[in-house]
C-alpha positions in Angstrom: 48.8 145.3 40.8 52.4 144.8 41.7 52.2 147.3 44.5 49.2 145.3 46.0 50.9 141.9 45.6 54.2 143.4 47.1 52.4 144.8 50.1 50.3 141.7 50.5 53.5 139.6 50.8 55.2 141.5 53.5 53.2 140.3 56.5 51.3 137.1 57.4 48.0 139.0 57.4 47.3 142.0 55.2 43.9 143.9 54.9 43.3 146.7 52.5 40.5 148.9 53.8 38.9 152.3 53.7 38.7 154.4 56.9 34.9 154.9 56.3 33.9 151.3 55.6 32.0 149.8 58.5 32.7 146.1 57.2 36.4 147.0 57.0 36.2 147.9 60.7 34.6 144.7 61.5 37.1 142.5 59.7 40.0 144.3 61.3 38.2 143.7 64.8 37.7 140.1 64.0 41.5 139.7 63.4 42.5 141.6 66.4 40.1 139.4 68.5 41.8 136.4 67.0 45.1 137.7 68.2 46.5 138.7 64.8 48.1 142.0 64.1 47.5 142.5 60.3 49.1 145.2 58.2 46.2 147.5 57.4 46.5 149.7 54.4 43.8 152.5 54.2 43.3 153.0 50.6 41.6 156.5 51.3 44.7 157.6 53.2 47.5 156.1 50.8 49.0 158.1 48.0 48.6 155.2 45.5 45.2 154.2 46.9 43.0 154.7 44.0 45.4 152.7 41.8 45.5 150.0 44.4 41.8 149.9 44.7 41.5 149.4 40.9 44.2 146.6 41.1 42.2 145.0 43.8 38.9 145.2 41.6 41.0 143.6 38.8 41.9 140.7 41.1 38.1 140.0 41.6 37.6 141.7 44.6 34.0 143.5 44.4 33.6 145.5 46.5 37.4 146.4 46.4 37.5 146.6 50.5 37.9 145.0 52.5 40.4 142.8 50.7 42.2 140.1 53.0 45.4 138.4 52.2 46.7 135.7 54.5 50.2 134.2 53.9 50.5 136.4 50.8 47.4 134.8 49.1 44.2 136.6 48.4 41.4 135.2 50.7 38.6 137.5 49.8 36.3 140.2 51.1 34.4 140.4 54.3 31.7 137.9 53.2 34.5 135.2 52.5 36.3 136.0 55.6 33.1 135.8 57.8 32.3 132.4 56.0 35.9 131.2 56.9 35.4 132.4 60.5 31.9 130.7 60.8 33.1 127.3 59.4 36.3 127.5 61.7 38.9 127.6 59.0 40.0 131.3 59.5 41.9 130.5 62.6 43.7 127.7 61.0 44.7 129.9 58.0 46.0 132.5 60.5 48.1 129.9 62.3 49.5 128.2 59.2 50.7 131.8 57.9 52.0 132.4 61.5 49.9 135.4 61.9 48.7 134.0 65.3 50.1 131.1 67.7 48.0 128.9 69.7 
């Protein structure tokens, strides 16, 4: 879990994904369209990916990917991020974390 928290705190926006996950792709695209350049960690391509996936599950992320962190804080999975986007608060979270500037 320490590895996940460490990686999540290194950039304003961090997404843990798997390369074969369509929702992961959609969340990454949403961030890019909003002007953010998140750090993306593809768990199926990381040497400690399996351990990080278990740590994410331990943090309450089910399914384990995509797992989104903004400003070092766990925001949630795709459902949570889409809800934030629909209600208009995702952009403000990204701005507050200095992941985007508008």
